[in-house]
ROVO-76879 format. One line per 10 residues: number of its first residue (from 1); their letters; for each residue x, y negated, z negated of C-alpha. Coordinates in nm, 3 decimals. Layout:
# ROVO-76879
NUM> A> X/Y/Z ~ ...
//
This chain:
# ROVO-76879
1> XXXXXXXXXX> 9.473/-12.492/-11.330 ~ 9.552/-12.275/-11.030 ~ 9.280/-12.192/-10.781 ~ 9.201/-11.841/-10.664 ~ 8.983/-11.731/-10.377 ~ 8.829/-11.387/-10.354 ~ 8.578/-11.219/-10.126 ~ 8.274/-11.066/-10.293 ~ 8.149/-10.851/-10.009 ~ 7.802/-10.720/-10.083
11> XXXXXXXXXX> 7.786/-10.910/-10.412 ~ 7.566/-11.205/-10.491 ~ 7.671/-11.527/-10.652 ~ 7.435/-11.432/-10.933 ~ 7.642/-11.122/-11.008 ~ 7.962/-11.324/-11.012 ~ 7.802/-11.572/-11.252 ~ 7.674/-11.290/-11.467 ~ 8.026/-11.150/-11.486 ~ 8.156/-11.491/-11.583
21> XXXXXXXXXX> 7.897/-11.527/-11.859 ~ 7.980/-11.179/-11.983 ~ 8.338/-11.279/-12.065 ~ 8.352/-11.364/-12.437 ~ 8.526/-11.688/-12.528 ~ 8.635/-11.791/-12.877 ~ 8.635/-12.155/-12.983 ~ 8.998/-12.126/-13.084 ~ 9.099/-12.033/-12.728 ~ 8.875/-12.285/-12.551
31> XXXXXXXXXX> 9.149/-12.534/-12.468 ~ 9.426/-12.278/-12.436 ~ 9.663/-12.376/-12.152 ~ 9.983/-12.188/-12.239 ~ 10.070/-11.818/-12.216 ~ 9.772/-11.587/-12.257 ~ 9.736/-11.463/-12.617 ~ 9.769/-11.093/-12.687 ~ 9.451/-10.890/-12.659 ~ 9.293/-10.776/-12.984
41> XXXXXXXXXX> 9.402/-10.427/-13.086 ~ 9.050/-10.288/-13.071 ~ 9.010/-10.408/-12.711 ~ 9.311/-10.218/-12.583 ~ 9.271/-9.911/-12.366 ~ 9.529/-9.694/-12.195 ~ 9.562/-9.848/-11.852 ~ 9.248/-10.052/-11.908 ~ 9.168/-10.407/-11.811 ~ 9.214/-10.535/-12.164
51> XXXXXXXXXX> 9.570/-10.405/-12.184 ~ 9.669/-10.693/-11.957 ~ 9.393/-10.953/-11.989 ~ 9.272/-11.100/-12.316 ~ 8.894/-11.094/-12.284 ~ 8.863/-11.332/-12.580 ~ 9.058/-11.608/-12.406 ~ 8.838/-11.902/-12.317 ~ 9.054/-12.074/-12.057 ~ 8.907/-12.084/-11.708
61> XXXXXXXXXX> 9.211/-11.916/-11.552 ~ 9.168/-11.604/-11.763 ~ 8.794/-11.595/-11.704 ~ 8.849/-11.612/-11.330 ~ 9.106/-11.332/-11.348 ~ 8.856/-11.108/-11.526 ~ 8.582/-11.190/-11.274 ~ 8.820/-11.119/-10.989 ~ 8.905/-10.771/-11.119 ~ 8.540/-10.692/-11.192
71> XXXXXXXXXX> 8.442/-10.797/-10.839 ~ 8.719/-10.582/-10.692 ~ 8.591/-10.284/-10.891 ~ 8.232/-10.343/-10.774 ~ 8.351/-10.367/-10.414 ~ 8.529/-10.034/-10.446 ~ 8.220/-9.864/-10.582 ~ 8.021/-9.990/-10.285 ~ 8.284/-9.857/-10.042 ~ 8.260/-9.511/-10.198
81> XXXXXXXXXX> 7.882/-9.516/-10.161 ~ 7.911/-9.633/-9.801 ~ 8.150/-9.350/-9.717 ~ 7.915/-9.089/-9.859 ~ 7.621/-9.236/-9.666 ~ 7.811/-9.252/-9.336 ~ 8.042/-8.949/-9.352 ~ 7.893/-8.723/-9.618 ~ 7.740/-8.490/-9.362 ~ 8.085/-8.362/-9.261
91> XXXXXXXXXX> 8.329/-8.468/-9.534 ~ 8.337/-8.393/-9.905 ~ 8.496/-8.672/-10.113 ~ 8.641/-8.639/-10.463 ~ 8.757/-8.940/-10.661 ~ 9.059/-8.832/-10.867 ~ 9.325/-8.966/-11.098 ~ 9.656/-8.789/-11.053 ~ 9.982/-8.822/-11.251 ~ 10.274/-9.030/-11.127
101> XXXXXXXXXX> 10.539/-9.041/-11.397 ~ 10.360/-9.166/-11.707 ~ 10.079/-9.330/-11.509 ~ 9.748/-9.199/-11.380 ~ 9.692/-9.316/-11.023 ~ 9.345/-9.331/-10.864 ~ 9.287/-9.177/-10.527 ~ 9.058/-8.971/-10.308 ~ 9.069/-8.615/-10.178 ~ 8.870/-8.546/-9.862
111> XXXXXXXXXX> 8.795/-8.188/-9.761 ~ 8.580/-8.017/-9.498 ~ 8.222/-7.945/-9.597 ~ 8.163/-7.575/-9.654 ~ 8.531/-7.495/-9.707 ~ 8.565/-7.121/-9.767 ~ 8.722/-6.990/-10.086 ~ 9.078/-6.870/-10.042 ~ 9.148/-7.082/-9.732 ~ 9.462/-7.296/-9.736
121> XXXXXXXXXX> 9.465/-7.605/-9.518 ~ 9.743/-7.839/-9.407 ~ 9.723/-8.168/-9.596 ~ 9.789/-8.527/-9.494 ~ 9.871/-8.814/-9.729 ~ 9.713/-9.126/-9.578 ~ 9.882/-9.449/-9.696 ~ 9.706/-9.784/-9.659 ~ 9.892/-10.113/-9.619 ~ 9.825/-10.469/-9.724
131> XXXXXXXXXX> 9.926/-10.701/-10.004 ~ 9.660/-10.567/-10.243 ~ 9.446/-10.358/-10.008 ~ 9.273/-10.028/-10.077 ~ 9.045/-9.759/-9.938 ~ 8.801/-9.933/-9.706 ~ 8.573/-9.883/-9.407 ~ 8.846/-9.907/-9.143 ~ 8.982/-9.571/-9.262 ~ 8.652/-9.382/-9.230
141> XXXXXXXXXX> 8.690/-9.266/-8.865 ~ 9.046/-9.139/-8.906 ~ 8.962/-8.954/-9.226 ~ 8.666/-8.786/-9.059 ~ 8.871/-8.701/-8.752 ~ 9.143/-8.539/-8.963 ~ 8.900/-8.343/-9.179 ~ 8.707/-8.218/-8.876 ~ 9.037/-8.083/-8.742 ~ 9.094/-7.883/-9.057
151> XXXXXXXXXX> 9.313/-8.115/-9.265 ~ 9.277/-8.202/-9.630 ~ 9.330/-8.578/-9.664 ~ 9.470/-8.738/-9.979 ~ 9.432/-9.115/-10.003 ~ 9.644/-9.256/-10.289 ~ 9.552/-9.593/-10.436 ~ 9.912/-9.660/-10.533 ~ 10.005/-9.933/-10.777 ~ 9.928/-10.263/-10.605
161> XXXXXXXXXX> 9.584/-10.151/-10.481 ~ 9.287/-10.356/-10.593 ~ 8.963/-10.236/-10.742 ~ 9.104/-10.033/-11.031 ~ 9.191/-10.291/-11.294 ~ 9.482/-10.517/-11.371 ~ 9.713/-10.231/-11.467 ~ 9.701/-10.079/-11.117 ~ 9.696/-10.421/-10.952 ~ 10.054/-10.477/-11.070
171> XXXXXXXXXX> 10.322/-10.320/-10.853 ~ 10.688/-10.300/-10.759 ~ 10.731/-10.317/-10.382 ~ 10.892/-10.009/-10.232 ~ 10.937/-9.853/-10.576 ~ 10.612/-9.777/-10.759 ~ 10.413/-9.748/-10.436 ~ 10.661/-9.493/-10.297 ~ 10.668/-9.301/-10.625 ~ 10.288/-9.287/-10.634
181> XXXXXXXXXX> 10.266/-9.165/-10.274 ~ 10.522/-8.890/-10.332 ~ 10.332/-8.792/-10.647 ~ 10.013/-8.771/-10.438 ~ 10.187/-8.521/-10.208 ~ 10.294/-8.315/-10.510 ~ 9.939/-8.328/-10.644 ~ 9.797/-8.209/-10.311 ~ 10.052/-7.928/-10.282 ~ 9.926/-7.774/-10.608
191> XXXXXXXXXX> 9.566/-7.750/-10.492 ~ 9.456/-7.391/-10.419 ~ 9.304/-7.498/-10.086 ~ 9.624/-7.666/-9.961 ~ 9.919/-7.497/-9.792 ~ 10.218/-7.666/-9.963 ~ 10.440/-7.580/-9.668 ~ 10.229/-7.794/-9.433 ~ 10.224/-8.149/-9.567 ~ 10.210/-8.457/-9.344
201> XXXXXXXXXX> 10.206/-8.830/-9.412 ~ 10.062/-9.127/-9.221 ~ 10.112/-9.493/-9.310 ~ 10.022/-9.829/-9.159 ~ 10.197/-10.164/-9.220 ~ 10.315/-10.161/-9.582 ~ 10.195/-9.801/-9.579 ~ 10.431/-9.740/-9.286 ~ 10.715/-9.884/-9.492 ~ 10.623/-9.655/-9.781
211> XXXXXXXXXX> 10.597/-9.358/-9.544 ~ 10.950/-9.422/-9.419 ~ 11.083/-9.469/-9.772 ~ 10.910/-9.146/-9.878 ~ 11.067/-8.933/-9.604 ~ 11.403/-9.092/-9.676 ~ 11.376/-9.027/-10.049 ~ 11.253/-8.668/-10.011 ~ 11.355/-8.554/-9.660 ~ 11.216/-8.200/-9.690
221> XXXXXXXXXX> 10.876/-8.266/-9.848 ~ 10.683/-8.343/-9.528 ~ 10.674/-8.150/-9.201 ~ 10.537/-8.445/-9.001 ~ 10.520/-8.821/-9.047 ~ 10.350/-9.109/-8.865 ~ 10.452/-9.474/-8.898 ~ 10.214/-9.732/-8.750 ~ 10.340/-10.094/-8.737 ~ 10.551/-10.030/-9.048
231> XXXXXXXXXX> 10.764/-10.296/-9.217 ~ 11.119/-10.168/-9.180 ~ 11.327/-10.461/-9.305 ~ 11.202/-10.637/-9.617 ~ 11.479/-10.895/-9.599 ~ 11.361/-10.994/-9.251 ~ 10.998/-10.987/-9.368 ~ 11.074/-11.239/-9.642 ~ 11.253/-11.465/-9.394 ~ 10.946/-11.556/-9.191
241> XXXXXXXXXX> 10.662/-11.535/-9.444 ~ 10.501/-11.859/-9.574 ~ 10.657/-11.991/-9.892 ~ 10.352/-11.912/-10.108 ~ 10.362/-11.544/-10.002 ~ 10.738/-11.521/-10.054 ~ 10.693/-11.650/-10.408 ~ 10.401/-11.413/-10.476 ~ 10.597/-11.110/-10.357 ~ 10.908/-11.206/-10.554
251> XXXXXXXXXX> 10.708/-11.272/-10.870 ~ 10.498/-10.956/-10.858 ~ 10.783/-10.708/-10.813 ~ 10.986/-10.612/-11.118 ~ 11.280/-10.517/-10.895 ~ 11.285/-10.861/-10.734 ~ 11.249/-11.031/-11.072 ~ 11.094/-11.343/-10.926 ~ 11.403/-11.401/-10.713 ~ 11.411/-11.445/-10.336
261> XXXXXXXXXX> 11.651/-11.245/-10.115 ~ 11.925/-11.508/-10.135 ~ 11.921/-11.461/-10.513 ~ 11.871/-11.082/-10.532 ~ 11.965/-10.939/-10.193 ~ 12.043/-10.584/-10.311 ~ 11.687/-10.528/-10.438 ~ 11.535/-10.623/-10.103 ~ 11.783/-10.413/-9.907 ~ 11.706/-10.112/-10.128
271> XXXXXXXXXX> 11.340/-10.109/-10.018 ~ 11.415/-10.172/-9.649 ~ 11.374/-9.838/-9.464 ~ 11.599/-9.956/-9.181 ~ 11.893/-9.901/-9.418 ~ 11.813/-9.536/-9.489 ~ 11.732/-9.386/-9.149 ~ 12.026/-9.145/-9.168 ~ 11.840/-8.957/-9.447 ~ 11.532/-8.881/-9.235
281> XXXXXXXXXX> 11.475/-8.515/-9.144 ~ 11.098/-8.521/-9.093 ~ 10.971/-8.529/-8.732 ~ 10.842/-8.884/-8.692 ~ 10.584/-9.045/-8.464 ~ 10.617/-9.426/-8.441 ~ 10.353/-9.656/-8.292 ~ 10.333/-10.033/-8.266 ~ 10.223/-10.313/-8.034 ~ 10.381/-10.611/-7.871
291> XXXXXXXXXX> 10.234/-10.938/-7.992 ~ 10.233/-10.826/-8.356 ~ 10.281/-11.139/-8.568 ~ 10.276/-10.964/-8.907 ~ 10.553/-10.716/-8.828 ~ 10.710/-10.845/-8.505 ~ 10.824/-10.561/-8.283 ~ 11.177/-10.693/-8.233 ~ 11.238/-10.722/-8.609 ~ 11.076/-10.401/-8.731
301> XXXXXXXXXX> 10.967/-10.110/-8.508 ~ 11.203/-10.200/-8.224 ~ 11.508/-10.186/-8.451 ~ 11.382/-9.867/-8.615 ~ 11.356/-9.693/-8.279 ~ 11.710/-9.801/-8.188 ~ 11.850/-9.656/-8.511 ~ 11.646/-9.334/-8.485 ~ 11.787/-9.280/-8.136 ~ 12.142/-9.367/-8.241
311> XXXXXXXXXX> 12.120/-9.122/-8.533 ~ 11.983/-8.843/-8.317 ~ 11.661/-8.807/-8.513 ~ 11.359/-8.616/-8.390 ~ 11.091/-8.871/-8.306 ~ 10.838/-8.984/-8.052 ~ 10.710/-9.336/-8.002 ~ 10.448/-9.535/-7.819 ~ 10.435/-9.912/-7.790 ~ 10.106/-10.069/-7.681
321> XXXXXXXXXX> 10.112/-10.381/-7.470 ~ 9.945/-10.666/-7.659 ~ 9.679/-10.445/-7.813 ~ 9.384/-10.655/-7.936 ~ 9.429/-10.727/-8.302 ~ 9.806/-10.698/-8.285 ~ 9.915/-10.569/-8.624 ~ 9.569/-10.427/-8.698 ~ 9.500/-10.278/-8.355 ~ 9.400/-9.946/-8.517
331> XXXXXXXXXX> 9.107/-10.119/-8.690 ~ 8.922/-10.216/-8.371 ~ 8.672/-10.012/-8.171 ~ 8.890/-10.013/-7.861 ~ 9.089/-9.777/-7.637 ~ 9.419/-9.838/-7.817 ~ 9.277/-9.720/-8.147 ~ 9.132/-9.400/-8.008 ~ 9.447/-9.332/-7.808 ~ 9.652/-9.374/-8.125
341> XXXXXXXXXX> 9.424/-9.130/-8.306 ~ 9.471/-8.870/-8.032 ~ 9.848/-8.912/-8.053 ~ 9.831/-8.864/-8.431 ~ 9.620/-8.549/-8.398 ~ 9.858/-8.407/-8.136 ~ 10.167/-8.485/-8.345 ~ 10.024/-8.330/-8.658 ~ 9.898/-8.030/-8.461 ~ 10.240/-7.967/-8.313
351> XXX> 10.419/-7.990/-8.647 ~ 10.169/-7.871/-8.909 ~ 9.972/-7.602/-8.726
//
């Protein structure tokens, strides 16, 4: 049996145990150790947890998977409450589900409090990073800062984000996440309070990679883009990751098909933004730091800047010197974070206002 670890922030062990006891187990499935049996027809729901997990299975692995998803969902509810308590005086938050192809993708729309009818605001799509990350407290200050400056902020929980069930937990790196982010921009553009001619996009880490892929795929959709410590070469990324992470990434992505780059190189190259820089037309701000061990400067941002310059693209950049936190320097209460925010506000102001 494989072992999983998960953080249950704000949740008690009693809740986790209660969730475990709530999972029904049939005697027939008690010793099941092979592939998970199909869920009963009456348990199925469009995009629901039971579409992908058989809640009747009695094996410990399945039970743990259900608990994990339930804990993620509870965490996400607590984050929403925390945002309203901390930022609700200035920011209105709507939880939404918007269409992306045949899927409904969860996300958040943040607008200024007291927004006047008939006003149209510039909008920013804010793209989180991480393996299975999601909307969380580290994004609160930037969201508030953007909204206070008159922007509508759309925060897509693209496929791969946790807290919304097994269906959304599954993802295809550089493919479904990019599609969902572009769909979020289309969704925002149709809102009566958004000026569709003034769309921007900001992404960090994996979100930076998706931001770059988005402006390469649809060069005219956004009028401004910001990439912070983005992954630009997925082949390089897979070269230095630990073996367990390489296997997880390869297994989870339908495009990779469980194969590593030496077995399926074309798929990894296709989601590496460094190979599509010539398509970029959006004015781009790039920020990173030396000492980044997750996306080393020489392999990712440094090479991106070289290609942007060689291709004559419109961009600005700022590289911090060993910013505390390295890859996550924008999460700390420190001068580098606030300086980065000011650079973002200035870049968006120059290109969207």
